[in-house]
LUMDO-419431 format. One line per 5 residues: number of its first residue (from 1); their letters; for each residue x, y, z of N, C-alpha, C, O. Coordinates in steps of 0.05 Angstrom, whole numbers. Example, Ala and Ser with C-alpha at 12.3 -4.5 7.8 and 13.67 -1.06 7.14 Angstrom:
<rs>
1	AS	264:-114:156:246:-90:156:264:-66:156:285:-66:169 | 257:-45:142:273:-21:143:258:1:157:268:23:161
</rs>
This chain:
<rs>
1	MSLPE	648:-13:152:624:-17:168:631:-18:197:649:-33:205 | 616:-4:214:620:-5:243:601:-26:254:577:-22:255 | 612:-48:264:596:-70:275:595:-69:305:612:-56:318 | 575:-82:318:574:-83:347:598:-96:359:612:-112:346 | 604:-89:384:627:-100:398:622:-130:404:599:-138:409
6	IVSRE	643:-145:402:641:-174:408:647:-178:438:667:-170:448 | 628:-192:452:630:-196:481:623:-225:487:614:-240:470 | 625:-232:513:617:-259:522:587:-260:525:573:-239:525 | 576:-284:527:547:-287:531:538:-273:556:516:-261:556 | 554:-275:578:546:-262:603:545:-232:600:527:-219:611
11	EWRAA	565:-220:586:565:-191:582:541:-183:565:529:-162:569 | 535:-199:544:512:-193:527:486:-193:543:469:-176:540 | 483:-213:561:459:-216:577:456:-191:595:433:-181:598 | 477:-182:607:476:-158:625:467:-133:609:451:-118:618 | 480:-130:585:473:-107:568:444:-109:559:430:-89:557
16	REALL	435:-134:552:408:-137:543:388:-131:564:367:-118:559 | 393:-139:589:374:-133:611:373:-103:617:352:-93:624 | 395:-89:614:396:-60:618:379:-47:596:364:-28:602 | 381:-56:572:365:-45:550:335:-52:554:318:-36:547 | 330:-76:564:302:-85:568:287:-66:587:264:-60:583
21	AKEKA	301:-56:607:289:-38:626:280:-12:612:259:-1:617 | 297:-3:593:290:21:578:267:15:559:249:32:555 | 267:-9:547:245:-16:528:218:-17:543:198:-8:532 | 218:-28:567:193:-29:583:184:-1:590:160:4:591 | 202:17:596:195:44:602:182:58:578:163:72:581
26	VTRAR	193:52:555:181:63:530:153:52:525:135:66:517 | 150:26:531:123:13:527:103:26:546:80:31:537 | 110:31:571:92:43:590:86:72:581:63:81:583 | 106:86:571:101:113:562:83:113:537:67:131:534 | 87:94:520:70:92:496:41:86:503:23:97:491
31	DALNA	37:68:523:10:62:532:-3:88:543:-27:92:538 | 12:104:558:1:128:569:-6:148:547:-26:162:548 | 12:150:527:7:168:504:-18:159:488:-34:176:481 | -21:133:484:-45:123:470:-70:129:485:-91:136:473 | -69:127:512:-92:134:528:-99:164:526:-123:171:524
36	DRRRL	-79:181:525:-84:209:521:-96:214:494:-113:232:490 | -87:199:474:-98:202:447:-128:195:447:-144:208:434 | -135:173:461:-163:165:462:-180:186:478:-204:186:474 | -167:202:494:-182:223:509:-186:248:493:-199:267:502 | -174:250:469:-177:274:453:-207:278:447:-222:259:444
41	PMVEI	-216:304:446:-243:309:437:-246:303:407:-226:298:394 | -270:303:397:-275:297:369:-292:319:357:-306:334:371 | -292:320:330:-306:341:315:-326:327:296:-318:309:281 | -351:336:298:-371:324:280:-367:335:251:-361:358:247 | -369:317:232:-366:323:204:-393:329:192:-409:311:188
46	GKEYV	-398:355:187:-424:363:175:-423:365:145:-444:366:132 | -399:367:134:-395:371:105:-399:344:90:-391:323:100 | -411:346:67:-416:322:51:-393:318:32:-388:335:15 | -379:296:34:-357:289:16:-366:266:-3:-379:247:6 | -361:269:-28:-368:249:-48:-343:238:-60:-328:252:-73
51	FEGGD	-338:212:-57:-315:198:-68:-323:181:-91:-347:175:-95 | -304:172:-107:-309:153:-128:-292:128:-122:-268:129:-117 | -306:105:-122:-292:80:-117:-301:58:-136:-313:64:-157 | -295:33:-130:-301:11:-147:-330:7:-152:-338:-5:-173 | -347:15:-133:-376:12:-136:-390:38:-143:-414:41:-138
56	GTATL	-375:57:-154:-387:83:-160:-381:104:-138:-361:103:-125 | -400:123:-135:-396:144:-115:-402:134:-87:-418:115:-83 | -389:146:-68:-392:139:-40:-388:163:-22:-374:181:-29 | -402:163:1:-398:185:20:-378:176:41:-370:152:42 | -371:194:59:-352:186:81:-365:165:98:-351:147:108
61	LDLFE	-391:167:103:-405:147:118:-404:120:105:-402:99:119 | -405:119:79:-403:94:64:-376:80:68:-375:55:68 | -355:96:72:-329:84:75:-326:68:101:-309:51:103 | -344:72:120:-344:56:145:-353:28:139:-346:10:155 | -368:23:118:-379:-3:111:-395:-15:134:-395:-39:139
66	GRHQL	-409:3:149:-426:-6:171:-412:-10:197:-425:-16:217 | -386:-6:198:-371:-10:223:-370:16:239:-378:37:229 | -360:15:264:-360:38:281:-337:58:276:-339:82:281 | -314:47:267:-291:64:263:-280:62:235:-285:42:220 | -265:82:227:-253:83:200:-225:95:202:-222:116:214
71	VVQHF	-206:81:191:-179:91:188:-174:97:158:-176:79:142 | -166:121:152:-161:129:124:-131:134:120:-120:150:135 | -119:122:101:-92:129:93:-94:150:71:-106:146:50 | -81:173:77:-79:194:57:-55:187:39:-32:192:46 | -61:175:16:-41:164:-2:-34:186:-23:-52:195:-37
76	MFAPE	-9:194:-24:-1:216:-43:-3:206:-72:12:189:-80 | -22:217:-87:-26:210:-115:-41:234:-127:-65:235:-128 | -25:253:-137:-37:278:-148:-50:271:-176:-42:252:-189 | -70:287:-184:-83:282:-209:-65:281:-234:-70:266:-253 | -43:296:-233:-26:297:-257:-4:275:-256:10:271:-276
81	WDAGC	-3:259:-235:17:238:-233:8:213:-248:-16:208:-251 | 27:198:-258:20:173:-272:20:148:-253:10:127:-260 | 32:152:-229:32:130:-210:32:142:-181:38:165:-178 | 25:126:-162:25:135:-134:53:137:-122:72:128:-134 | 54:151:-100:79:155:-85:92:129:-77:78:110:-69
86	RSCSA	118:127:-80:133:103:-73:132:97:-43:128:75:-34 | 136:119:-27:136:115:2:108:107:12:106:90:30 | 87:119:1:60:111:9:54:83:0:40:68:14 | 66:74:-22:62:47:-31:76:27:-12:65:6:-6 | 100:35:-3:114:17:16:98:15:42:97:-6:54
91	FLDQI	85:37:51:69:37:75:45:18:71:39:2:88 | 32:20:48:8:4:43:16:-26:40:0:-43:48 | 39:-31:30:49:-59:28:50:-73:55:46:-98:56 | 54:-58:76:58:-71:102:32:-73:118:32:-85:140 | 10:-63:108:-16:-66:122:-24:-95:122:-24:-108:101
96	GHLAH	-30:-105:145:-37:-134:147:-65:-140:137:-78:-123:125 | -74:-164:142:-100:-173:133:-122:-157:147:-122:-155:171 | -140:-144:131:-159:-126:143:-180:-140:160:-195:-127:175 | -182:-167:159:-201:-181:175:-197:-176:205:-216:-175:220 | -172:-172:214:-166:-168:242:-175:-140:251:-184:-137:274
101	LRARG	-173:-120:234:-184:-93:240:-214:-95:241:-227:-84:259 | -226:-107:221:-255:-108:218:-268:-123:242:-290:-117:250 | -253:-143:253:-264:-158:276:-267:-139:300:-282:-146:319 | -252:-117:300:-255:-97:322:-271:-73:313:-269:-51:323 | -288:-78:293:-307:-57:284:-294:-33:271:-304:-11:272
106	TSFAV	-271:-38:258:-256:-16:246:-251:-22:216:-240:-43:209 | -258:-4:199:-253:-6:170:-228:9:163:-219:28:177 | -215:1:141:-192:15:131:-196:22:101:-206:5:86 | -190:46:94:-193:55:66:-170:73:58:-159:87:75 | -164:73:33:-143:91:21:-157:113:5:-176:107:-9
111	VSRAP	-148:138:8:-160:160:-6:-138:176:-20:-118:183:-7 | -141:181:-45:-122:198:-61:-137:218:-77:-160:215:-83 | -123:239:-85:-135:260:-101:-136:254:-131:-151:267:-146 | -121:234:-139:-121:227:-168:-148:216:-176:-162:204:-159 | -157:220:-201:-182:208:-210:-181:177:-207:-160:165:-209
116	FTKIL	-204:165:-204:-205:136:-200:-195:121:-224:-185:99:-222 | -198:134:-248:-188:121:-273:-158:117:-272:-147:100:-286 | -143:134:-256:-115:130:-253:-108:111:-230:-89:96:-231 | -125:113:-209:-120:95:-186:-123:66:-193:-107:49:-184 | -144:60:-208:-151:32:-213:-128:16:-226:-122:-6:-216
121	PFKAR	-116:25:-248:-94:9:-260:-70:7:-242:-56:-13:-241 | -64:28:-226:-41:27:-208:-47:7:-185:-29:-8:-178 | -71:7:-175:-79:-11:-154:-76:-40:-164:-67:-58:-150 | -84:-45:-189:-82:-72:-201:-53:-80:-204:-46:-103:-199 | -37:-61:-213:-8:-66:-216:5:-75:-190:21:-93:-189
126	MGWAV	-3:-61:-168:8:-67:-142:-4:-92:-129:7:-103:-109 | -26:-101:-139:-39:-125:-128:-54:-121:-102:-57:-140:-87 | -62:-96:-96:-76:-90:-71:-106:-95:-74:-118:-90:-94 | -118:-105:-52:-146:-110:-51:-161:-91:-32:-185:-93:-29 | -146:-72:-19:-158:-54:0:-177:-35:-14:-172:-28:-37
131	PWYSS	-198:-25:0:-216:-5:-12:-200:21:-17:-186:31:0 | -202:32:-42:-187:56:-49:-207:75:-63:-221:66:-81 | -207:100:-55:-226:119:-66:-212:144:-75:-190:151:-65 | -224:157:-95:-214:182:-105:-230:205:-93:-254:205:-92 | -215:225:-83:-227:250:-73:-225:273:-92:-227:296:-85
136	YACDF	-221:266:-118:-217:286:-139:-239:307:-140:-234:330:-145 | -264:298:-135:-287:316:-138:-296:330:-112:-317:343:-112 | -280:328:-91:-288:340:-66:-263:352:-51:-241:350:-61 | -268:365:-29:-247:379:-14:-235:363:8:-222:374:26 | -239:337:8:-231:320:30:-201:323:36:-193:327:59
141	NSDFE	-184:322:15:-155:323:20:-147:349:32:-130:350:50 | -157:371:22:-149:397:33:-161:402:60:-147:413:78 | -186:393:65:-198:397:91:-183:381:113:-182:390:136 | -172:358:106:-158:342:126:-127:344:122:-112:327:132 | -119:365:109:-91:374:107:-72:353:95:-49:352:102
146	ATLRV	-83:336:78:-66:318:63:-57:331:37:-37:322:25 | -70:352:28:-61:368:6:-60:397:16:-80:408:25 | -36:410:14:-32:437:24:-25:455:0:-13:447:-20 | -33:480:3:-24:500:-17:0:514:-6:-1:528:15 | 22:511:-20:48:522:-11:59:539:-34:65:529:-56
151	GGELV	61:565:-30:71:583:-51:55:582:-76:66:585:-98 | 29:579:-73:11:579:-97:9:552:-110:-6:550:-129 | 23:532:-100:21:505:-112:10:485:-92:13:488:-67 | -4:465:-102:-15:444:-85:6:423:-80:19:413:-99 | 10:416:-55:31:397:-47:18:374:-32:2:379:-13
156	ERPGV	24:350:-39:13:326:-25:31:319:-1:55:324:-2 | 19:308:20:35:297:41:21:272:52:-4:270:52 | 36:252:61:25:227:71:13:231:99:22:248:114 | -7:215:105:-19:217:131:-40:195:136:-45:179:119 | -50:196:160:-72:177:168:-92:193:185:-84:209:202
161	SCFLR	-117:190:179:-139:202:195:-158:181:205:-163:161:191 | -169:185:229:-187:166:241:-214:179:246:-216:203:253 | -235:163:242:-262:173:245:-279:153:262:-273:129:262 | -299:164:275:-317:148:292:-345:153:283:-352:176:276 | -362:132:282:-389:135:273:-409:129:296:-405:110:311
166	DRDRV	-429:146:299:-451:142:318:-476:143:301:-487:165:296 | -486:120:294:-508:118:275:-500:132:249:-481:124:236 | -514:153:241:-508:167:216:-490:192:221:-485:207:202 | -481:196:245:-464:219:251:-435:210:250:-428:189:261 | -418:225:237:-390:218:233:-373:239:247:-378:263:245
171	FHTYS	-352:230:262:-335:247:277:-306:243:270:-297:220:266 | -291:264:269:-262:262:264:-248:261:291:-253:279:308 | -232:241:297:-220:237:323:-190:242:323:-179:250:343 | -176:237:300:-147:239:301:-135:240:273:-147:228:254 | -113:254:270:-97:254:245:-67:256:252:-60:268:272
176	TYERG	-51:244:235:-22:247:238:-10:246:210:-21:234:192 | 14:258:207:25:261:180:56:256:181:68:258:202 | 66:249:157:95:247:153:108:229:174:102:205:174 | 126:240:191:140:223:210:122:210:231:129:191:244 | 97:221:233:78:208:251:70:181:242:57:166:257
181	LDGLG	76:173:217:70:147:207:91:126:214:87:102:210 | 115:136:224:136:117:231:126:97:252:114:104:272 | 131:72:246:124:51:265:95:41:262:87:23:276 | 80:53:244:52:44:239:51:22:218:70:19:202 | 29:8:216:26:-12:195:12:-37:205:-4:-50:191
186	STTTL	18:-45:231:5:-69:241:-23:-62:251:-30:-39:254 | -39:-83:255:-67:-79:265:-67:-64:291:-83:-45:294 | -50:-71:310:-50:-58:336:-41:-29:335:-53:-12:349 | -21:-23:318:-12:5:317:-33:23:304:-36:46:312 | -49:12:286:-70:28:274:-93:32:294:-104:53:296
191	LDLTA	-100:10:308:-121:13:329:-113:32:351:-130:45:362 | -87:34:357:-78:53:377:-83:82:370:-82:99:387 | -88:87:344:-94:115:335:-123:122:338:-131:145:337 | -140:102:343:-169:106:343:-180:112:370:-167:108:391 | -205:122:371:-218:130:396:-224:106:413:-224:108:438
196	LGRQE	-230:83:401:-236:58:416:-212:41:421:-214:22:437 | -190:47:409:-165:33:414:-167:3:407:-182:-5:389 | -151:-13:421:-151:-42:417:-176:-56:429:-181:-79:425 | -190:-41:445:-214:-50:459:-208:-73:479:-222:-93:481 | -186:-68:494:-177:-87:515:-185:-76:542:-187:-51:545
201	EWEEP	-190:-93:561:-199:-85:588:-178:-68:602:-186:-51:619 | -152:-71:596:-131:-57:611:-128:-28:600:-114:-12:613 | -140:-22:578:-136:5:566:-152:27:581:-173:22:592 | -140:50:582:-154:74:592:-162:92:568:-148:92:547 | -183:107:571:-203:107:593:-220:82:593:-225:70:572
206	KGRAT	-230:74:616:-246:50:619:-273:54:605:-283:76:600 | -284:30:598:-311:30:587:-312:28:557:-334:25:545 | -289:30:543:-290:28:514:-284:0:503:-289:-5:480 | -274:-17:520:-269:-45:511:-295:-59:503:-295:-75:485 | -317:-53:517:-342:-66:511:-362:-47:497:-386:-51:496
211	ALGAP	-351:-25:485:-368:-5:472:-383:-16:449:-405:-7:442 | -372:-37:436:-385:-49:413:-403:-73:420:-413:-86:403 | -406:-77:446:-423:-99:455:-411:-126:449:-425:-146:445 | -384:-128:449:-370:-153:442:-349:-158:463:-342:-140:478 | -338:-182:464:-316:-187:483:-292:-169:478:-291:-156:457
216	AGSER	-273:-168:496:-249:-152:493:-235:-160:467:-237:-182:457 | -220:-141:456:-208:-144:429:-192:-170:426:-196:-183:405 | -175:-177:445:-158:-201:442:-174:-226:441:-166:-246:429 | -198:-226:453:-215:-250:453:-228:-254:427:-240:-275:422 | -227:-234:409:-240:-236:383:-220:-245:361:-228:-248:338
221	IRYHD	-195:-248:368:-175:-256:348:-180:-284:338:-182:-303:354 | -180:-287:312:-184:-313:299:-163:-316:276:-150:-296:270 | -161:-339:264:-147:-341:238:-164:-324:219:-188:-323:221 | -151:-310:201:-166:-291:185:-187:-304:167:-205:-290:157 | -186:-330:162:-207:-343:146:-230:-354:164:-248:-367:154
226	EYED	-228:-348:190:-249:-358:208:-269:-336:216:-290:-342:228 | -263:-311:209:-282:-290:216:-307:-292:199:-306:-299:175 | -330:-286:211:-355:-287:196:-356:-265:175:-368:-268:154 | -344:-241:182:-344:-219:163:-321:-223:143:-317:-207:125
</rs>
């Protein structure tokens, strides 16, 4: 095993400060990238998608649960599989308490192509309480490139897609796949993918922090058992 070099506390401090300068540069670059992502145009979804979930059938609009934004995890689970993807499962394991997303007007849902009769026992085995829907009866996975046809065969790939709602109109704002999921999982990293972001006053473009008619995002943080929703 190749271990780090052993140095004095003073040498460590100097090396740490040099690295900190690089870390801050990455943070500023990430903030700029997130702002560019929020400036992306969006596409209205005119197609009707019908999913199956715990309460029966649902539309894409239903997945918002009345909130303004929706983050969907494209969870690899093909109809012929007996269990969901291990890597997708590890990703879902790290998703925090959904109350913090919901406090910022953002819902989270998992969508897979497997029939709901296969999803339900696997979800119970994993102990997950997140909303999970089957897209078996619609083209959602293929339309949002979570299922691709390669050489005549259907291939699943992991991803995340974000949507924005304006009354009954639904818009697609962003998607990322595979290595694009690296570093995601916390509430803030998921919000950074959305059109409204973390809804903080310092974020660009201006005017979206109060788009939901509420205080800035950080001012809404509570213990997860204190939210009214």
